[in-house]
All heavy atoms as a GROMACS GRO file, in nm:
protein
  609
    1MET      N    1   1.179   0.610  -0.452
    1MET     CA    2   1.057   0.687  -0.427
    1MET      C    3   1.034   0.695  -0.281
    1MET      O    4   1.041   0.604  -0.204
    1MET     CB    5   0.941   0.612  -0.495
    1MET     CG    6   0.807   0.674  -0.461
    1MET     SD    7   0.654   0.605  -0.537
    1MET     CE    8   0.696   0.453  -0.606
    2PRO      N    9   1.002   0.815  -0.229
    2PRO     CA   10   0.983   0.838  -0.084
    2PRO      C   11   0.857   0.769  -0.041
    2PRO      O   12   0.759   0.756  -0.122
    2PRO     CB   13   0.975   0.988  -0.068
    2PRO     CG   14   0.953   1.044  -0.201
    2PRO     CD   15   1.006   0.939  -0.306
    3ALA      N   16   0.852   0.724   0.082
    3ALA     CA   17   0.730   0.667   0.139
    3ALA      C   18   0.617   0.765   0.149
    3ALA      O   19   0.648   0.888   0.177
    3ALA     CB   20   0.760   0.602   0.270
    4LYS      N   21   0.495   0.720   0.133
    4LYS     CA   22   0.384   0.806   0.156
    4LYS      C   23   0.278   0.732   0.234
    4LYS      O   24   0.262   0.612   0.220
    4LYS     CB   25   0.326   0.862   0.021
    4LYS     CG   26   0.240   0.757  -0.055
    4LYS     CD   27   0.172   0.826  -0.173
    4LYS     CE   28   0.069   0.738  -0.236
    4LYS     NZ   29  -0.054   0.731  -0.172
    5LYS      N   30   0.212   0.809   0.320
    5LYS     CA   31   0.101   0.742   0.401
    5LYS      C   32  -0.018   0.716   0.312
    5LYS      O   33  -0.058   0.805   0.231
    5LYS     CB   34   0.070   0.834   0.514
    5LYS     CG   35  -0.028   0.771   0.612
    5LYS     CD   36  -0.045   0.856   0.735
    5LYS     CE   37  -0.143   0.788   0.830
    5LYS     NZ   38  -0.157   0.864   0.949
    6LEU      N   39  -0.069   0.596   0.316
    6LEU     CA   40  -0.189   0.564   0.239
    6LEU      C   41  -0.312   0.629   0.300
    6LEU      O   42  -0.324   0.649   0.418
    6LEU     CB   43  -0.208   0.410   0.244
    6LEU     CG   44  -0.094   0.322   0.177
    6LEU    CD1   45  -0.128   0.175   0.194
    6LEU    CD2   46  -0.071   0.358   0.035
    7THR      N   47  -0.407   0.661   0.210
    7THR     CA   48  -0.532   0.715   0.259
    7THR      C   49  -0.617   0.600   0.310
    7THR      O   50  -0.591   0.484   0.285
    7THR     CB   51  -0.609   0.778   0.141
    7THR    OG1   52  -0.646   0.685   0.045
    7THR    CG2   53  -0.530   0.892   0.078
    8ASP      N   54  -0.725   0.627   0.381
    8ASP     CA   55  -0.811   0.526   0.431
    8ASP      C   56  -0.873   0.443   0.312
    8ASP      O   57  -0.888   0.322   0.325
    8ASP     CB   58  -0.928   0.588   0.510
    8ASP     CG   59  -0.880   0.634   0.651
    8ASP    OD1   60  -0.773   0.598   0.692
    8ASP    OD2   61  -0.954   0.717   0.714
    9ALA      N   62  -0.904   0.515   0.206
    9ALA     CA   63  -0.957   0.443   0.086
    9ALA      C   64  -0.857   0.343   0.027
    9ALA      O   65  -0.892   0.234  -0.010
    9ALA     CB   66  -1.001   0.544  -0.018
   10GLU      N   67  -0.733   0.390   0.015
   10GLU     CA   68  -0.629   0.301  -0.031
   10GLU      C   69  -0.604   0.181   0.065
   10GLU      O   70  -0.594   0.065   0.012
   10GLU     CB   71  -0.493   0.380  -0.045
   10GLU     CG   72  -0.492   0.480  -0.159
   10GLU     CD   73  -0.378   0.568  -0.156
   10GLU    OE1   74  -0.331   0.610  -0.047
   10GLU    OE2   75  -0.324   0.598  -0.268
   11ILE      N   76  -0.609   0.206   0.194
   11ILE     CA   77  -0.598   0.096   0.286
   11ILE      C   78  -0.705  -0.001   0.273
   11ILE      O   79  -0.687  -0.123   0.268
   11ILE     CB   80  -0.589   0.150   0.429
   11ILE    CG1   81  -0.456   0.226   0.451
   11ILE    CG2   82  -0.599   0.038   0.536
   11ILE    CD1   83  -0.446   0.312   0.579
   12ASN      N   84  -0.831   0.046   0.266
   12ASN     CA   85  -0.946  -0.040   0.258
   12ASN      C   86  -0.947  -0.123   0.129
   12ASN      O   87  -0.994  -0.235   0.123
   12ASN     CB   88  -1.077   0.038   0.270
   12ASN     CG   89  -1.095   0.088   0.412
   12ASN    OD1   90  -1.054   0.024   0.505
   12ASN    ND2   91  -1.164   0.205   0.424
   13ALA      N   92  -0.887  -0.065   0.020
   13ALA     CA   93  -0.880  -0.134  -0.109
   13ALA      C   94  -0.780  -0.246  -0.103
   13ALA      O   95  -0.793  -0.350  -0.165
   13ALA     CB   96  -0.849  -0.036  -0.222
   14LEU      N   97  -0.666  -0.224  -0.031
   14LEU     CA   98  -0.557  -0.323  -0.027
   14LEU      C   99  -0.574  -0.425   0.089
   14LEU      O  100  -0.520  -0.535   0.076
   14LEU     CB  101  -0.423  -0.247  -0.010
   14LEU     CG  102  -0.381  -0.159  -0.123
   14LEU    CD1  103  -0.266  -0.071  -0.090
   14LEU    CD2  104  -0.345  -0.247  -0.241
   15LEU      N  105  -0.643  -0.394   0.191
   15LEU     CA  106  -0.662  -0.485   0.308
   15LEU      C  107  -0.704  -0.625   0.275
   15LEU      O  108  -0.648  -0.718   0.332
   15LEU     CB  109  -0.746  -0.415   0.410
   15LEU     CG  110  -0.736  -0.473   0.549
   15LEU    CD1  111  -0.598  -0.473   0.604
   15LEU    CD2  112  -0.830  -0.392   0.646
   16PRO      N  113  -0.800  -0.640   0.188
   16PRO     CA  114  -0.845  -0.785   0.157
   16PRO      C  115  -0.731  -0.870   0.103
   16PRO      O  116  -0.741  -0.996   0.117
   16PRO     CB  117  -0.951  -0.763   0.052
   16PRO     CG  118  -1.007  -0.626   0.071
   16PRO     CD  119  -0.881  -0.544   0.117
   17LYS      N  120  -0.622  -0.814   0.051
   17LYS     CA  121  -0.508  -0.892   0.002
   17LYS      C  122  -0.422  -0.945   0.110
   17LYS      O  123  -0.338  -1.030   0.091
   17LYS     CB  124  -0.431  -0.810  -0.100
   17LYS     CG  125  -0.509  -0.770  -0.228
   17LYS     CD  126  -0.424  -0.688  -0.321
   17LYS     CE  127  -0.506  -0.651  -0.441
   17LYS     NZ  128  -0.428  -0.569  -0.536
   18LEU      N  129  -0.438  -0.892   0.235
   18LEU     CA  130  -0.356  -0.927   0.351
   18LEU      C  131  -0.441  -1.023   0.440
   18LEU      O  132  -0.509  -0.972   0.532
   18LEU     CB  133  -0.312  -0.806   0.424
   18LEU     CG  134  -0.232  -0.704   0.348
   18LEU    CD1  135  -0.205  -0.579   0.436
   18LEU    CD2  136  -0.096  -0.767   0.310
   19ARG      N  137  -0.431  -1.149   0.415
   19ARG     CA  138  -0.513  -1.250   0.482
   19ARG      C  139  -0.489  -1.242   0.634
   19ARG      O  140  -0.374  -1.253   0.680
   19ARG     CB  141  -0.482  -1.388   0.431
   19ARG     CG  142  -0.581  -1.490   0.481
   19ARG     CD  143  -0.551  -1.624   0.422
   19ARG     NE  144  -0.453  -1.691   0.505
   19ARG     CZ  145  -0.390  -1.799   0.475
   19ARG    NH1  146  -0.411  -1.856   0.362
   19ARG    NH2  147  -0.308  -1.855   0.560
   20GLY      N  148  -0.596  -1.222   0.706
   20GLY     CA  149  -0.593  -1.221   0.852
   20GLY      C  150  -0.556  -1.088   0.915
   20GLY      O  151  -0.575  -1.067   1.036
   21TRP      N  152  -0.514  -0.991   0.834
   21TRP     CA  153  -0.484  -0.858   0.892
   21TRP      C  154  -0.606  -0.772   0.891
   21TRP      O  155  -0.697  -0.785   0.806
   21TRP     CB  156  -0.377  -0.796   0.802
   21TRP     CG  157  -0.240  -0.852   0.824
   21TRP    CD1  158  -0.192  -0.959   0.758
   21TRP    CD2  159  -0.139  -0.810   0.914
   21TRP    NE1  160  -0.060  -0.991   0.801
   21TRP    CE2  161  -0.028  -0.902   0.894
   21TRP    CE3  162  -0.129  -0.708   0.999
   21TRP    CZ2  163   0.093  -0.883   0.967
   21TRP    CZ3  164  -0.010  -0.697   1.072
   21TRP    CH2  165   0.096  -0.781   1.054
   22LYS      N  166  -0.622  -0.685   0.988
   22LYS     CA  167  -0.730  -0.593   0.999
   22LYS      C  168  -0.677  -0.462   1.058
   22LYS      O  169  -0.565  -0.455   1.110
   22LYS     CB  170  -0.842  -0.651   1.078
   22LYS     CG  171  -0.806  -0.690   1.216
   22LYS     CD  172  -0.920  -0.768   1.288
   22LYS     CE  173  -0.867  -0.824   1.420
   22LYS     NZ  174  -0.961  -0.904   1.482
   23ILE      N  175  -0.764  -0.360   1.059
   23ILE     CA  176  -0.733  -0.232   1.121
   23ILE      C  177  -0.789  -0.229   1.257
   23ILE      O  178  -0.906  -0.253   1.279
   23ILE     CB  179  -0.778  -0.116   1.040
   23ILE    CG1  180  -0.719  -0.114   0.894
   23ILE    CG2  181  -0.745   0.021   1.109
   23ILE    CD1  182  -0.568  -0.099   0.895
   24VAL      N  183  -0.708  -0.209   1.363
   24VAL     CA  184  -0.750  -0.199   1.502
   24VAL      C  185  -0.687  -0.073   1.558
   24VAL      O  186  -0.564  -0.057   1.557
   24VAL     CB  187  -0.714  -0.320   1.582
   24VAL    CG1  188  -0.749  -0.303   1.728
   24VAL    CG2  189  -0.776  -0.447   1.525
   25ASN      N  190  -0.766   0.017   1.604
   25ASN     CA  191  -0.715   0.145   1.670
   25ASN      C  192  -0.620   0.218   1.568
   25ASN      O  193  -0.518   0.271   1.607
   25ASN     CB  194  -0.646   0.114   1.800
   25ASN     CG  195  -0.739   0.062   1.904
   25ASN    OD1  196  -0.854   0.101   1.912
   25ASN    ND2  197  -0.692  -0.025   1.986
   26GLY      N  198  -0.655   0.219   1.436
   26GLY     CA  199  -0.576   0.288   1.340
   26GLY      C  200  -0.445   0.225   1.300
   26GLY      O  201  -0.363   0.283   1.233
   27LYS      N  202  -0.427   0.096   1.343
   27LYS     CA  203  -0.304   0.027   1.310
   27LYS      C  204  -0.332  -0.105   1.242
   27LYS      O  205  -0.438  -0.170   1.267
   27LYS     CB  206  -0.225  -0.004   1.441
   27LYS     CG  207  -0.188   0.116   1.520
   27LYS     CD  208  -0.127   0.075   1.654
   27LYS     CE  209  -0.096   0.203   1.736
   27LYS     NZ  210  -0.048   0.172   1.864
   28LEU      N  211  -0.246  -0.143   1.153
   28LEU     CA  212  -0.257  -0.273   1.083
   28LEU      C  213  -0.229  -0.383   1.194
   28LEU      O  214  -0.122  -0.379   1.256
   28LEU     CB  215  -0.157  -0.280   0.972
   28LEU     CG  216  -0.172  -0.392   0.868
   28LEU    CD1  217  -0.310  -0.392   0.808
   28LEU    CD2  218  -0.068  -0.380   0.762
   29HIS      N  219  -0.318  -0.475   1.210
   29HIS     CA  220  -0.311  -0.568   1.323
   29HIS      C  221  -0.322  -0.714   1.285
   29HIS      O  222  -0.410  -0.746   1.199
   29HIS     CB  223  -0.428  -0.527   1.421
   29HIS     CG  224  -0.441  -0.618   1.540
   29HIS    ND1  225  -0.372  -0.593   1.657
   29HIS    CD2  226  -0.518  -0.726   1.562
   29HIS    CE1  227  -0.406  -0.687   1.744
   29HIS    NE2  228  -0.489  -0.771   1.691
   30GLN      N  229  -0.244  -0.800   1.346
   30GLN     CA  230  -0.253  -0.943   1.325
   30GLN      C  231  -0.214  -1.012   1.448
   30GLN      O  232  -0.126  -0.968   1.531
   30GLN     CB  233  -0.157  -0.981   1.210
   30GLN     CG  234  -0.143  -1.127   1.188
   30GLN     CD  235  -0.267  -1.198   1.127
   30GLN    OE1  236  -0.364  -1.216   1.204
   30GLN    NE2  237  -0.260  -1.224   1.002
   31GLU      N  238  -0.278  -1.124   1.473
   31GLU     CA  239  -0.245  -1.210   1.593
   31GLU      C  240  -0.214  -1.352   1.537
   31GLU      O  241  -0.281  -1.403   1.451
   31GLU     CB  242  -0.360  -1.213   1.690
   31GLU     CG  243  -0.397  -1.084   1.751
   31GLU     CD  244  -0.504  -1.084   1.852
   31GLU    OE1  245  -0.538  -1.199   1.903
   31GLU    OE2  246  -0.561  -0.985   1.887
   32TYR      N  247  -0.106  -1.408   1.596
   32TYR     CA  248  -0.061  -1.537   1.557
   32TYR      C  249  -0.059  -1.632   1.677
   32TYR      O  250  -0.016  -1.584   1.781
   32TYR     CB  251   0.074  -1.533   1.496
   32TYR     CG  252   0.086  -1.464   1.365
   32TYR    CD1  253   0.126  -1.328   1.359
   32TYR    CD2  254   0.056  -1.528   1.245
   32TYR    CE1  255   0.138  -1.262   1.245
   32TYR    CE2  256   0.064  -1.452   1.122
   32TYR     CZ  257   0.109  -1.324   1.127
   32TYR     OH  258   0.111  -1.252   1.002
   33ALA      N  259  -0.104  -1.754   1.662
   33ALA     CA  260  -0.089  -1.853   1.768
   33ALA      C  261   0.006  -1.961   1.710
   33ALA      O  262  -0.015  -2.026   1.609
   33ALA     CB  263  -0.225  -1.920   1.798
   34CYS      N  264   0.118  -1.975   1.779
   34CYS     CA  265   0.219  -2.074   1.736
   34CYS      C  266   0.210  -2.192   1.824
   34CYS      O  267   0.132  -2.204   1.922
   34CYS     CB  268   0.360  -2.010   1.756
   34CYS     SG  269   0.377  -1.856   1.661
   35LYS      N  270   0.289  -2.300   1.795
   35LYS     CA  271   0.274  -2.424   1.875
   35LYS      C  272   0.328  -2.412   2.016
   35LYS      O  273   0.282  -2.483   2.103
   35LYS     CB  274   0.332  -2.542   1.795
   35LYS     CG  275   0.486  -2.546   1.796
   35LYS     CD  276   0.532  -2.674   1.732
   35LYS     CE  277   0.678  -2.686   1.748
   35LYS     NZ  278   0.737  -2.809   1.709
   36ASP      N  279   0.422  -2.326   2.036
   36ASP     CA  280   0.482  -2.306   2.174
   36ASP      C  281   0.562  -2.173   2.174
   36ASP      O  282   0.575  -2.103   2.075
   36ASP     CB  283   0.568  -2.430   2.208
   36ASP     CG  284   0.685  -2.454   2.110
   36ASP    OD1  285   0.728  -2.361   2.036
   36ASP    OD2  286   0.718  -2.570   2.098
   37PHE      N  287   0.621  -2.150   2.293
   37PHE     CA  288   0.696  -2.027   2.309
   37PHE      C  289   0.815  -2.020   2.222
   37PHE      O  290   0.847  -1.913   2.158
   37PHE     CB  291   0.741  -2.013   2.454
   37PHE     CG  292   0.826  -1.891   2.481
   37PHE    CD1  293   0.766  -1.760   2.482
   37PHE    CD2  294   0.965  -1.902   2.502
   37PHE    CE1  295   0.850  -1.654   2.500
   37PHE    CE2  296   1.042  -1.792   2.516
   37PHE     CZ  297   0.991  -1.665   2.521
   38VAL      N  298   0.888  -2.128   2.204
   38VAL     CA  299   1.014  -2.129   2.119
   38VAL      C  300   0.976  -2.090   1.978
   38VAL      O  301   1.045  -2.013   1.913
   38VAL     CB  302   1.088  -2.260   2.134
   38VAL    CG1  303   1.203  -2.270   2.032
   38VAL    CG2  304   1.144  -2.281   2.277
   39THR      N  305   0.869  -2.146   1.926
   39THR     CA  306   0.827  -2.118   1.785
   39THR      C  307   0.788  -1.965   1.773
   39THR      O  308   0.824  -1.906   1.680
   39THR     CB  309   0.714  -2.204   1.747
   39THR    OG1  310   0.759  -2.343   1.763
   39THR    CG2  311   0.678  -2.183   1.596
   40ALA      N  312   0.712  -1.922   1.872
   40ALA     CA  313   0.668  -1.779   1.868
   40ALA      C  314   0.788  -1.685   1.869
   40ALA      O  315   0.801  -1.596   1.795
   40ALA     CB  316   0.575  -1.753   1.991
   41PHE      N  317   0.885  -1.716   1.960
   41PHE     CA  318   1.000  -1.632   1.976
   41PHE      C  319   1.088  -1.640   1.847
   41PHE      O  320   1.142  -1.541   1.806
   41PHE     CB  321   1.080  -1.670   2.099
   41PHE     CG  322   1.186  -1.570   2.141
   41PHE    CD1  323   1.151  -1.460   2.213
   41PHE    CD2  324   1.316  -1.586   2.097
   41PHE    CE1  325   1.244  -1.369   2.253
   41PHE    CE2  326   1.415  -1.491   2.130
   41PHE     CZ  327   1.372  -1.378   2.208
   42GLY      N  328   1.100  -1.760   1.797
   42GLY     CA  329   1.176  -1.773   1.667
   42GLY      C  330   1.116  -1.687   1.556
   42GLY      O  331   1.189  -1.625   1.479
   43ASN      N  332   0.983  -1.693   1.547
   43ASN     CA  333   0.915  -1.612   1.439
   43ASN      C  334   0.941  -1.464   1.467
   43ASN      O  335   0.970  -1.391   1.368
   43ASN     CB  336   0.768  -1.644   1.443
   43ASN     CG  337   0.736  -1.785   1.382
   43ASN    OD1  338   0.816  -1.844   1.311
   43ASN    ND2  339   0.618  -1.836   1.424
   44MET      N  340   0.933  -1.419   1.588
   44MET     CA  341   0.964  -1.284   1.618
   44MET      C  342   1.102  -1.243   1.586
   44MET      O  343   1.132  -1.134   1.535
   44MET     CB  344   0.931  -1.257   1.769
   44MET     CG  345   0.783  -1.259   1.802
   44MET     SD  346   0.757  -1.232   1.978
   44MET     CE  347   0.792  -1.057   1.994
   45THR      N  348   1.199  -1.334   1.608
   45THR     CA  349   1.340  -1.310   1.575
   45THR      C  350   1.359  -1.285   1.428
   45THR      O  351   1.428  -1.198   1.380
   45THR     CB  352   1.423  -1.422   1.629
   45THR    OG1  353   1.409  -1.435   1.767
   45THR    CG2  354   1.572  -1.394   1.593
   46ARG      N  355   1.295  -1.377   1.346
   46ARG     CA  356   1.305  -1.366   1.199
   46ARG      C  357   1.244  -1.230   1.155
   46ARG      O  358   1.301  -1.163   1.067
   46ARG     CB  359   1.235  -1.482   1.132
   46ARG     CG  360   1.319  -1.610   1.138
   46ARG     CD  361   1.256  -1.720   1.054
   46ARG     NE  362   1.138  -1.781   1.111
   46ARG     CZ  363   1.141  -1.866   1.212
   46ARG    NH1  364   1.255  -1.914   1.258
   46ARG    NH2  365   1.029  -1.920   1.258
   47VAL      N  366   1.128  -1.192   1.212
   47VAL     CA  367   1.062  -1.068   1.169
   47VAL      C  368   1.156  -0.951   1.214
   47VAL      O  369   1.169  -0.849   1.145
   47VAL     CB  370   0.920  -1.058   1.233
   47VAL    CG1  371   0.864  -0.916   1.218
   47VAL    CG2  372   0.829  -1.154   1.169
   48ALA      N  373   1.216  -0.960   1.336
   48ALA     CA  374   1.296  -0.855   1.387
   48ALA      C  375   1.416  -0.823   1.292
   48ALA      O  376   1.450  -0.708   1.269
   48ALA     CB  377   1.350  -0.890   1.523
   49LEU      N  378   1.478  -0.925   1.238
   49LEU     CA  379   1.586  -0.908   1.145
   49LEU      C  380   1.542  -0.837   1.019
   49LEU      O  381   1.617  -0.743   0.971
   49LEU     CB  382   1.655  -1.038   1.108
   49LEU     CG  383   1.718  -1.113   1.226
   49LEU    CD1  384   1.766  -1.249   1.186
   49LEU    CD2  385   1.836  -1.026   1.284
   50VAL      N  386   1.430  -0.869   0.964
   50VAL     CA  387   1.377  -0.805   0.842
   50VAL      C  388   1.340  -0.660   0.876
   50VAL      O  389   1.369  -0.566   0.803
   50VAL     CB  390   1.256  -0.884   0.786
   50VAL    CG1  391   1.193  -0.800   0.668
   50VAL    CG2  392   1.302  -1.023   0.737
   51ALA      N  393   1.273  -0.643   0.991
   51ALA     CA  394   1.224  -0.511   1.031
   51ALA      C  395   1.342  -0.415   1.048
   51ALA      O  396   1.337  -0.298   1.008
   51ALA     CB  397   1.141  -0.517   1.160
   52GLU      N  398   1.452  -0.467   1.109
   52GLU     CA  399   1.570  -0.380   1.135
   52GLU      C  400   1.632  -0.341   0.998
   52GLU      O  401   1.666  -0.224   0.977
   52GLU     CB  402   1.673  -0.457   1.218
   52GLU     CG  403   1.799  -0.382   1.245
   52GLU     CD  404   1.777  -0.250   1.326
   52GLU    OE1  405   1.677  -0.231   1.394
   52GLU    OE2  406   1.869  -0.168   1.320
   53ALA      N  407   1.636  -0.432   0.909
   53ALA     CA  408   1.690  -0.402   0.773
   53ALA      C  409   1.609  -0.299   0.698
   53ALA      O  410   1.659  -0.215   0.626
   53ALA     CB  411   1.705  -0.526   0.692
   54MET      N  412   1.480  -0.298   0.727
   54MET     CA  413   1.391  -0.199   0.669
   54MET      C  414   1.378  -0.065   0.750
   54MET      O  415   1.313   0.026   0.709
   54MET     CB  416   1.251  -0.258   0.649
   54MET     CG  417   1.248  -0.380   0.557
   54MET     SD  418   1.081  -0.453   0.554
   54MET     CE  419   0.983  -0.328   0.480
   55ASN      N  420   1.444  -0.066   0.865
   55ASN     CA  421   1.429   0.048   0.959
   55ASN      C  422   1.284   0.070   0.993
   55ASN      O  423   1.243   0.182   1.008
   55ASN     CB  424   1.502   0.169   0.909
   55ASN     CG  425   1.521   0.272   1.020
   55ASN    OD1  426   1.541   0.234   1.133
   55ASN    ND2  427   1.520   0.395   0.985
   56HIS      N  428   1.211  -0.033   1.013
   56HIS     CA  429   1.077  -0.025   1.056
   56HIS      C  430   1.052  -0.129   1.167
   56HIS      O  431   1.078  -0.246   1.150
   56HIS     CB  432   0.972  -0.062   0.940
   56HIS     CG  433   0.832  -0.043   0.981
   56HIS    ND1  434   0.772   0.086   0.982
   56HIS    CD2  435   0.742  -0.125   1.022
   56HIS    CE1  436   0.653   0.076   1.025
   56HIS    NE2  437   0.628  -0.056   1.055
   57HIS      N  438   1.011  -0.083   1.277
   57HIS     CA  439   1.007  -0.156   1.400
   57HIS      C  440   0.862  -0.178   1.448
   57HIS      O  441   0.800  -0.074   1.488
   57HIS     CB  442   1.095  -0.104   1.505
   57HIS     CG  443   1.235  -0.077   1.457
   57HIS    ND1  444   1.270   0.050   1.400
   57HIS    CD2  445   1.337  -0.163   1.437
   57HIS    CE1  446   1.398   0.034   1.358
   57HIS    NE2  447   1.439  -0.087   1.375
   58PRO      N  448   0.800  -0.296   1.446
   58PRO     CA  449   0.666  -0.318   1.487
   58PRO      C  450   0.642  -0.306   1.634
   58PRO      O  451   0.737  -0.316   1.713
   58PRO     CB  452   0.647  -0.463   1.440
   58PRO     CG  453   0.778  -0.530   1.455
   58PRO     CD  454   0.874  -0.422   1.412
   59GLU      N  455   0.521  -0.268   1.667
   59GLU     CA  456   0.476  -0.276   1.800
   59GLU      C  457   0.428  -0.416   1.814
   59GLU      O  458   0.341  -0.459   1.735
   59GLU     CB  459   0.362  -0.179   1.826
   59GLU     CG  460   0.401  -0.032   1.803
   59GLU     CD  461   0.281   0.063   1.817
   59GLU    OE1  462   0.177   0.017   1.866
   59GLU    OE2  463   0.292   0.172   1.773
   60TRP      N  464   0.479  -0.494   1.908
   60TRP     CA  465   0.433  -0.627   1.924
   60TRP      C  466   0.428  -0.672   2.068
   60TRP      O  467   0.489  -0.610   2.155
   60TRP     CB  468   0.507  -0.721   1.838
   60TRP     CG  469   0.654  -0.725   1.847
   60TRP    CD1  470   0.735  -0.672   1.941
   60TRP    CD2  471   0.738  -0.789   1.752
   60TRP    NE1  472   0.870  -0.688   1.906
   60TRP    CE2  473   0.872  -0.771   1.797
   60TRP    CE3  474   0.724  -0.865   1.639
   60TRP    CZ2  475   0.987  -0.816   1.734
   60TRP    CZ3  476   0.832  -0.910   1.572
   60TRP    CH2  477   0.959  -0.888   1.620
   61PHE      N  478   0.361  -0.785   2.090
   61PHE     CA  479   0.341  -0.842   2.226
   61PHE      C  480   0.347  -0.994   2.215
   61PHE      O  481   0.299  -1.048   2.115
   61PHE     CB  482   0.199  -0.798   2.264
   61PHE     CG  483   0.157  -0.858   2.396
   61PHE    CD1  484   0.199  -0.797   2.522
   61PHE    CD2  485   0.074  -0.965   2.402
   61PHE    CE1  486   0.159  -0.853   2.643
   61PHE    CE2  487   0.032  -1.011   2.519
   61PHE     CZ  488   0.076  -0.957   2.640
   62ASN      N  489   0.407  -1.056   2.312
   62ASN     CA  490   0.424  -1.197   2.311
   62ASN      C  491   0.401  -1.254   2.448
   62ASN      O  492   0.454  -1.203   2.548
   62ASN     CB  493   0.565  -1.239   2.262
   62ASN     CG  494   0.595  -1.382   2.293
   62ASN    OD1  495   0.687  -1.411   2.376
   62ASN    ND2  496   0.526  -1.477   2.239
   63VAL      N  497   0.308  -1.356   2.460
   63VAL     CA  498   0.293  -1.437   2.580
   63VAL      C  499   0.284  -1.580   2.533
   63VAL      O  500   0.203  -1.610   2.444
   63VAL     CB  501   0.170  -1.400   2.657
   63VAL    CG1  502   0.146  -1.498   2.768
   63VAL    CG2  503   0.180  -1.261   2.720
   64TRP      N  504   0.375  -1.665   2.581
   64TRP     CA  505   0.382  -1.801   2.550
   64TRP      C  506   0.375  -1.825   2.399
   64TRP      O  507   0.470  -1.795   2.331
   64TRP     CB  508   0.282  -1.893   2.624
   64TRP     CG  509   0.312  -2.038   2.611
   64TRP    CD1  510   0.426  -2.096   2.646
   64TRP    CD2  511   0.234  -2.139   2.547
   64TRP    NE1  512   0.424  -2.234   2.612
   64TRP    CE2  513   0.307  -2.254   2.550
   64TRP    CE3  514   0.108  -2.135   2.490
   64TRP    CZ2  515   0.254  -2.373   2.494
   64TRP    CZ3  516   0.057  -2.251   2.439
   64TRP    CH2  517   0.132  -2.370   2.444
   65ASN      N  518   0.267  -1.879   2.347
   65ASN     CA  519   0.260  -1.905   2.200
   65ASN      C  520   0.191  -1.796   2.117
   65ASN      O  521   0.182  -1.809   2.000
   65ASN     CB  522   0.192  -2.045   2.175
   65ASN     CG  523   0.036  -2.025   2.198
   65ASN    OD1  524  -0.008  -1.947   2.280
   65ASN    ND2  525  -0.038  -2.110   2.134
   66LYS      N  526   0.154  -1.687   2.180
   66LYS     CA  527   0.078  -1.588   2.109
   66LYS      C  528   0.173  -1.464   2.078
   66LYS      O  529   0.247  -1.417   2.157
   66LYS     CB  530  -0.038  -1.535   2.198
   66LYS     CG  531  -0.126  -1.429   2.142
   66LYS     CD  532  -0.236  -1.392   2.235
   66LYS     CE  533  -0.319  -1.281   2.178
   66LYS     NZ  534  -0.426  -1.247   2.267
   67VAL      N  535   0.159  -1.420   1.952
   67VAL     CA  536   0.233  -1.302   1.903
   67VAL      C  537   0.128  -1.208   1.843
   67VAL      O  538   0.050  -1.248   1.755
   67VAL     CB  539   0.335  -1.335   1.802
   67VAL    CG1  540   0.406  -1.211   1.750
   67VAL    CG2  541   0.439  -1.432   1.859
   68VAL      N  542   0.126  -1.086   1.891
   68VAL     CA  543   0.038  -0.982   1.837
   68VAL      C  544   0.130  -0.879   1.776
   68VAL      O  545   0.221  -0.823   1.837
   68VAL     CB  546  -0.049  -0.922   1.952
   68VAL    CG1  547  -0.137  -0.810   1.896
   68VAL    CG2  548  -0.131  -1.029   2.017
   69ILE      N  549   0.096  -0.839   1.654
   69ILE     CA  550   0.174  -0.738   1.579
   69ILE      C  551   0.083  -0.627   1.537
   69ILE      O  552  -0.022  -0.641   1.485
   69ILE     CB  553   0.243  -0.799   1.455
   69ILE    CG1  554   0.330  -0.915   1.487
   69ILE    CG2  555   0.317  -0.692   1.379
   69ILE    CD1  556   0.385  -0.988   1.365
   70ASP      N  557   0.127  -0.504   1.571
   70ASP     CA  558   0.057  -0.385   1.520
   70ASP      C  559   0.157  -0.293   1.437
   70ASP      O  560   0.270  -0.276   1.486
   70ASP     CB  561   0.010  -0.301   1.639
   70ASP     CG  562  -0.107  -0.363   1.704
   70ASP    OD1  563  -0.211  -0.396   1.633
   70ASP    OD2  564  -0.105  -0.381   1.823
   71LEU      N  565   0.119  -0.257   1.321
   71LEU     CA  566   0.206  -0.174   1.238
   71LEU      C  567   0.132  -0.040   1.216
   71LEU      O  568   0.022  -0.031   1.184
   71LEU     CB  569   0.228  -0.246   1.104
   71LEU     CG  570   0.288  -0.385   1.106
   71LEU    CD1  571   0.294  -0.449   0.971
   71LEU    CD2  572   0.428  -0.372   1.162
   72THR      N  573   0.220   0.065   1.227
   72THR     CA  574   0.180   0.203   1.198
   72THR      C  575   0.301   0.269   1.154
   72THR      O  576   0.411   0.223   1.161
   72THR     CB  577   0.112   0.268   1.318
   72THR    OG1  578   0.055   0.388   1.289
   72THR    CG2  579   0.208   0.279   1.434
   73THR      N  580   0.285   0.388   1.108
   73THR     CA  581   0.399   0.474   1.071
   73THR      C  582   0.419   0.584   1.172
   73THR      O  583   0.318   0.640   1.223
   73THR     CB  584   0.389   0.531   0.934
   73THR    OG1  585   0.505   0.609   0.901
   73THR    CG2  586   0.264   0.624   0.914
   74HIS      N  587   0.540   0.612   1.206
   74HIS     CA  588   0.575   0.724   1.292
   74HIS      C  589   0.650   0.833   1.216
   74HIS      O  590   0.686   0.936   1.272
   74HIS     CB  591   0.657   0.679   1.411
   74HIS     CG  592   0.583   0.579   1.496
   74HIS    ND1  593   0.482   0.612   1.584
   74HIS    CD2  594   0.595   0.439   1.501
   74HIS    CE1  595   0.441   0.499   1.642
   74HIS    NE2  596   0.507   0.398   1.598
   75SER      N  597   0.680   0.800   1.090
   75SER     CA  598   0.774   0.886   1.012
   75SER      C  599   0.705   0.952   0.889
   75SER      O  600   0.767   1.036   0.826
   75SER     CB  601   0.900   0.816   0.977
   75SER     OG  602   0.866   0.708   0.892
   76VAL      N  603   0.591   0.899   0.848
   76VAL     CA  604   0.531   0.946   0.725
   76VAL      C  605   0.410   1.031   0.759
   76VAL      O  606   0.331   0.985   0.836
   76VAL     CB  607   0.495   0.833   0.628
   76VAL    CG1  608   0.425   0.891   0.504
   76VAL    CG2  609   0.614   0.758   0.592
   0.00000   0.00000   0.00000
């Protein structure tokens, strides 16, 4: 089945199921605080491998133990 962009109503209905995620500037947004830089970078590496397999690449930011992830679609 081809991907389809969710409507705002669909997003608002599903969002409560994603603990800690919210919509910021039109993007699905989450911030994580890890115990240190190595843990944060390791988590990003694991996500990167899954994202690459899905051909979906997050917008993210990392400083020391903090990882910020924003998800949006550029193709649907």
